[in-house]
Backbone as CSV, one residue per row, in Angstrom:
resi,resn,N_x,N_y,N_z,CA_x,CA_y,CA_z,C_x,C_y,C_z
1,UNK,0.543,-1.127,0.043,-0.101,-0.103,0.034,0.623,1.282,-0.190
2,UNK,0.485,2.046,-0.973,1.383,3.624,-1.191,1.093,4.227,0.103
3,UNK,2.556,5.180,0.657,1.955,6.021,1.794,1.412,6.780,1.390
4,UNK,1.603,7.372,0.246,-0.189,8.440,-0.080,-1.893,7.450,0.259
5,UNK,-1.777,7.194,-0.596,-2.944,6.338,0.643,-3.021,6.460,2.217
6,UNK,-2.016,6.363,2.570,-2.569,5.839,4.213,-2.475,7.276,4.645
7,UNK,-1.518,8.548,4.102,-1.131,9.916,4.475,-3.125,10.117,4.747
8,UNK,-3.514,10.013,3.417,-5.034,10.376,2.865,-6.156,9.907,4.097
9,UNK,-6.210,9.136,3.791,-6.795,7.424,5.602,-6.711,8.630,6.632
10,UNK,-5.493,9.389,6.750,-5.836,10.111,8.442,-5.561,10.775,8.323
11,UNK,-5.661,11.271,7.169,-6.329,13.058,6.582,-7.864,13.040,6.359
12,UNK,-7.892,12.065,6.424,-9.870,11.322,6.534,-10.302,11.379,8.041
13,UNK,-9.278,10.794,8.623,-9.920,10.630,10.188,-9.985,12.041,10.630
14,UNK,-8.820,12.553,10.658,-9.236,13.640,10.796,-10.008,14.976,10.342
15,UNK,-10.106,15.155,9.948,-11.559,15.534,9.068,-12.740,14.770,10.295
16,UNK,-13.125,14.109,9.864,-14.277,13.771,10.623,-14.298,14.184,12.299
17,UNK,-12.553,13.939,12.291,-13.120,14.280,14.306,-13.346,15.906,14.257
18,UNK,-12.779,17.014,13.247,-13.340,18.048,13.051,-14.824,18.559,12.925
19,UNK,-14.617,17.445,12.024,-16.695,17.477,11.654,-17.259,16.929,12.901
20,UNK,-17.168,16.401,13.887,-17.486,16.341,14.896,-17.666,17.163,16.320
21,UNK,-16.485,18.054,16.550,-16.053,18.925,17.252,-16.641,20.224,16.278
22,UNK,-16.861,20.375,15.769,-18.009,21.533,15.250,-18.918,21.580,15.790
23,UNK,-19.801,20.096,15.945,-21.221,20.214,16.848,-20.607,20.296,18.201
24,UNK,-21.645,21.340,18.415,-22.230,21.612,19.856,-22.545,20.341,20.976
25,UNK,-23.129,19.458,20.057,-23.204,18.409,21.239,-21.848,17.505,21.592
26,UNK,-21.750,17.580,19.879,-20.058,16.690,20.699,-19.489,17.329,21.909
27,UNK,-19.405,18.402,21.036,-18.246,18.977,21.351,-17.996,18.871,23.200
28,UNK,-19.398,19.101,23.777,-19.695,18.598,25.196,-19.539,17.769,25.667
29,UNK,-19.794,16.587,24.830,-19.768,14.887,25.406,-17.946,14.828,25.003
30,UNK,-16.866,15.027,24.712,-16.129,15.466,24.408,-15.408,16.214,25.344
31,UNK,-15.727,17.063,26.096,-15.327,18.269,26.778,-15.720,18.280,28.137
32,UNK,-16.609,17.441,28.317,-17.848,16.694,29.182,-16.464,17.149,30.670
33,UNK,-15.610,16.556,31.230,-15.064,17.367,32.435,-13.764,18.306,32.517
34,UNK,-13.753,18.823,31.293,-12.642,19.650,31.541,-13.416,21.617,31.584
35,UNK,-14.861,21.288,31.389,-15.718,22.222,31.239,-15.288,23.670,29.942
36,UNK,-14.436,23.213,29.054,-14.159,24.361,27.918,-15.200,24.770,27.165
37,UNK,-14.833,25.940,27.539,-15.919,26.308,26.150,-14.889,26.286,24.577
38,UNK,-15.753,26.653,23.405,-15.332,25.908,22.378,-14.238,27.242,22.062
39,UNK,-12.944,27.308,21.877,-11.870,27.993,21.491,-11.812,28.445,20.279
40,UNK,-12.688,28.164,19.068,-12.613,28.641,18.079,-13.919,28.302,17.605
41,UNK,-14.733,29.264,16.807,-15.744,29.137,15.837,-15.901,27.591,15.234
42,UNK,-17.258,26.862,15.502,-17.351,25.558,14.372,-17.557,26.499,13.309
43,UNK,-17.365,27.002,12.463,-16.965,27.572,11.238,-16.074,27.201,10.858
44,UNK,-14.639,27.664,11.857,-13.180,26.978,11.694,-12.959,25.549,12.020
45,UNK,-14.263,24.827,12.502,-13.358,23.141,12.557,-13.861,23.005,11.618
46,UNK,-15.284,23.111,11.020,-15.471,22.810,9.974,-15.041,23.325,8.196
47,UNK,-14.811,24.597,8.499,-13.526,24.895,7.760,-12.497,23.918,7.223
48,UNK,-11.751,23.408,8.699,-10.020,22.648,8.498,-10.758,20.870,8.398
49,UNK,-12.197,20.988,8.568,-12.271,19.312,7.908,-12.284,19.628,6.387
50,UNK,-12.966,20.124,5.774,-13.340,20.839,4.535,-11.479,20.044,3.312
51,UNK,-11.205,21.512,4.035,-9.993,21.708,3.896,-8.828,19.996,3.994
52,UNK,-9.129,19.203,5.069,-8.325,17.449,4.637,-9.035,17.113,3.776
53,UNK,-10.396,16.986,3.721,-11.409,15.968,2.774,-11.002,16.536,1.876
54,UNK,-10.029,18.019,1.405,-10.500,17.947,0.034,-8.690,17.085,-0.407
55,UNK,-7.540,17.465,0.701,-6.332,17.443,0.369,-5.867,15.052,0.275
56,UNK,-7.319,15.006,0.891,-7.604,13.733,1.583,-7.178,12.882,-0.071
57,UNK,-8.881,13.600,-0.930,-8.798,13.753,-2.309,-7.802,13.550,-3.161
58,UNK,-7.614,14.575,-3.123,-6.590,14.886,-4.039,-5.320,13.799,-3.901
59,UNK,-4.549,13.514,-2.559,-4.034,12.514,-2.543,-3.861,11.330,-2.788
60,UNK,-6.013,10.772,-2.633,-5.737,9.473,-3.220,-5.984,9.525,-5.571
61,UNK,-6.479,10.008,-5.523,-6.814,10.589,-7.444,-5.151,10.311,-7.358
62,UNK,-4.526,11.783,-6.963,-3.255,11.311,-7.459,-2.013,10.061,-7.138
63,UNK,-2.782,9.280,-6.461,-2.171,8.321,-5.952,-2.311,7.000,-6.795
64,UNK,-3.795,6.786,-6.777,-4.198,5.268,-8.059,-5.279,6.109,-8.989
65,UNK,-4.805,7.014,-9.599,-5.370,7.413,-10.685,-7.187,7.807,-10.190
66,UNK,-7.646,8.561,-11.945,-9.335,9.015,-11.418,-10.335,8.003,-10.405
67,UNK,-10.118,6.994,-11.671,-11.708,5.771,-11.096,-11.434,5.209,-9.778
68,UNK,-10.599,5.279,-10.133,-9.864,4.041,-8.743,-9.256,5.063,-7.594
69,UNK,-9.510,5.920,-7.560,-9.012,6.503,-6.460,-10.559,7.765,-5.962
70,UNK,-10.993,8.151,-6.454,-12.163,8.757,-6.286,-13.559,7.838,-5.402
71,UNK,-13.309,6.086,-5.994,-13.889,4.471,-5.200,-12.923,4.274,-4.074
72,UNK,-11.374,4.294,-4.094,-11.253,4.435,-2.863,-11.515,5.280,-1.836
73,UNK,-11.187,6.462,-2.336,-11.704,7.663,-1.503,-12.847,7.456,-0.784
74,UNK,-14.070,7.116,-1.419,-15.203,6.833,-1.061,-15.218,5.857,0.098
75,UNK,-14.878,4.914,0.280,-15.127,3.827,1.101,-14.505,4.084,2.043
76,UNK,-12.833,4.752,1.496,-11.922,5.264,3.216,-13.323,6.575,3.913
77,UNK,-13.771,7.137,3.304,-14.690,8.066,3.974,-15.453,7.555,4.723
78,UNK,-16.680,6.533,3.728,-17.132,5.410,4.783,-16.645,5.070,6.313
79,UNK,-15.402,4.616,5.984,-14.904,3.981,7.341,-14.460,4.835,8.381
80,UNK,-14.041,6.189,8.002,-13.799,7.661,8.661,-15.362,7.419,9.838
81,UNK,-16.457,7.890,8.693,-17.536,8.228,9.726,-17.916,6.869,10.689
82,UNK,-17.496,6.134,10.447,-17.891,5.005,11.403,-17.275,4.550,12.062
83,UNK,-15.530,4.761,11.815,-15.434,4.890,12.938,-15.081,6.011,14.313
84,UNK,-15.193,7.704,13.446,-15.477,8.300,14.209,-17.115,8.254,15.442
85,UNK,-17.034,7.141,14.226,-19.404,6.840,15.384,-18.665,6.578,16.825
86,UNK,-18.195,4.904,16.123,-17.172,4.634,17.261,-16.557,4.905,18.538
87,UNK,-15.787,6.186,17.978,-14.786,6.733,18.717,-15.282,7.527,20.041
88,UNK,-16.591,8.469,19.276,-17.213,9.518,19.672,-18.255,7.776,21.112
89,UNK,-18.961,6.866,20.636,-19.291,6.063,21.258,-18.358,6.055,23.186
90,UNK,-17.726,5.326,21.838,-16.257,4.528,23.342,-15.266,5.245,24.172
91,UNK,-14.827,6.368,23.630,-13.712,7.141,23.544,-13.825,8.884,23.022
92,UNK,-14.940,9.013,24.396,-14.542,10.605,23.433,-13.658,11.657,23.656
93,UNK,-13.097,11.799,24.497,-12.072,12.131,25.325,-11.181,11.909,24.208
94,UNK,-10.423,11.189,23.769,-9.062,10.740,21.811,-9.535,12.017,21.373
95,UNK,-11.026,12.595,21.705,-10.522,13.294,20.273,-10.410,15.019,20.551
96,UNK,-9.629,15.343,21.992,-9.512,15.809,22.910,-8.397,16.786,22.073
97,UNK,-7.002,16.070,21.861,-5.852,15.800,20.907,-5.929,16.837,19.886
98,UNK,-7.278,17.061,18.996,-7.687,18.013,17.796,-7.808,19.566,18.359
99,UNK,-8.325,19.709,19.876,-8.965,20.635,20.192,-7.474,21.648,20.424
100,UNK,-6.673,21.228,20.837,-5.473,22.197,20.800,-5.079,23.419,19.777
């Protein structure tokens, strides 16, 4: 597996984490014991997530070509959405690393 694909999958996972943090409900779930307010606006988190999604899509397409790269990107995006959901269910505190 190409290192570009691995980097693109990591970027997808980070993007989904930022999308989750942009929602107030999930922000409160992640920061429940520290009681912190949002240091940035939700729009900032969504902008960073959109940038990461675009970068990961470009990396997949550049690595595997337009047909296979776009298919691979859609499949990886689905996997990152599911894994972020599991992360929010089991270990929401792990998303605090993205809040800095």
